[in-house]
N, C-alpha and C positions, 0 to 999 in steps of 0.2 A: 378195630384191629384187623389186619390182613390175616387170611387163613394161614399163611406160612408163619406168621408171628405166633399164632395160637399153637401151631404144630411145634414150633421151636420151644415154646414154654413147656409143653407136655413132654418133649424129649428131655429137656433139662431136669424136670421134676423126676422123671423115670430114672435118669442117670444118678441123681443124688440118692434116690431111694434104693437103687440097686447097688450102689457103692458099699453100703453097710453089709449087704448080703454076700458080696464077693471078696471081702477081705481088704477093703480100702483101709489104709493106716491113718489117713488124715484127710479131712474135708475142710476147705477154707472158702470164704466168700472173697472173690477178687473184684475190687472196685478200682478202676484205673482211668487216668486222663491220657489223651493221645494227641500227638502232633504229627502230621503227615505232609510230605512234600513229594511231588511227582518228579521224575528224573529228567524229563525233557522240557516241559513247559514251566516247571518250578511252581505249579499251583500249590498253595498251602491250605491245609485244613486243620481244624481243631475239633476235639470231641471227647467222648467218654464212653465207658462200657462197664458191664457188670456180668458176673457169672460165677458158678462154683468151680473151684479147682480141687480135683479128687486125685490124691496121690496113693499109689499102690506100692507095697514093699516095705520092709522094716528098715529102720535106720542102719542096721548091721549088714544089710544087703549091699553088694558092690555098686548097684545102680537102682534107681527108682523111676517109675513111670508116672507122669501126671497127665490127666486129661482135663480139659476145661471147655465146656460149652458156654458160649457167651453171646450177648447182644451188644453191639457197638453202634454209635452214631457219630458221624463226622459232618462238619459244616465248612464248606470252602469259604475262604476269606473274600471280602468285597462282594458280599451278597450272592455268592455262587451257589451251585447246587448242594444238596445234602446227600448223604449216603448212609443207609442202614444195612447192617450185616448181622447174620446169624452164623456163628462159626463154631468149629470144633478144633481146639488146639491139642497137640500131644507133644510132650517133651520128656527128655531123659535128663536126670541129674544124678550126681554121685550120692551113694549112701553116706552114712556118718551123721554126727550130731553137731557139725560146725555151724556157727551162726551165719556164715556167709556161704551161700550155695549157688554155684553156676549151673546153667542149664542150656540145652539146645533142643530145637524141635521144629515142627512145621504146623501149618494150619490150613484147613479147607473151609470155605465159606460160601454162603448164598448172599448176594448183594443186590440192593435196590437203589436207584437214583431217584431223587425227588426235589421239588423246589424250583427256584429260578434257574433256567438253563439246564433242566434235567438232561442227563447225558445218555440215557438208554431207557428202553421199556422192559418191563418184566424183571426177572431174576437172572443174575449172571454169576458164574463160578469164579471164585477167587482162590489163589494159592499163595502162601507165604512161607518163608523160612524165618527162624527167630533164634536169638541168643540173648541171655540175660543173667541177672544176678538177683537172688532173694537174700535179704538180710533180716534175721530174726531179732527183733528189738525187745520182745517180751515173750513169755510162753504161748500167748495166743495172738500175737500181732507180728507180722512181717511186712517189710517194705520191698518193693521190686522196681528194677529199672530194666528196660527191655528194648532191643532194636529188632525191627522186622523189615524184610525186603520181599516184595512180591508184586502181584498184579491181579487185576480183574480182567476176565476174558474180554478182548477188544479194546482195552484201555492201556495207557502207558504204565510202566512200572512205578512203584513208589517206595519210599523209605519212611517208616513210621517209628517214632519213639514213644514209648509208654512208661509212665510212672504210676505206681499203684500201691495200695494197701491190701494185705491179705489178713482176714479175720477168721480165726478158728471157729468152726461151726459145731 
């Protein structure tokens, strides 16, 4: 495993451990599938990711903050290159106890390219905006649908759709 991958796992473990000490109201495991297409060349990639989602603030608060460190993997169609990402998402959502919760936010990531036709060497910064919906299906299970728009430094912009499951930890 790359040194940055070990560092990312240690940061994730530290964030989950610290969440209980600083008043996190809810911690969930976010497992999601992704489909991404670039805006100019229309290259398409499929992948998946996983990470904890830590939500701060009570349901009675007007807004709640969620942070989610995660690891994602994308593989371009037609045996193209792969992409690995360590990211930190932050989003705002309204308070309340509705089963359907919209959110908006942003993400910063470290990205690596590998495989056939590797696109760059080393790590590159990625930035994205996002908007989505979470639907609570049971007390400990939620589904999510999310759209992201952003880029990796030196690469074209992309639009990514994510569908996932959130499991209360």
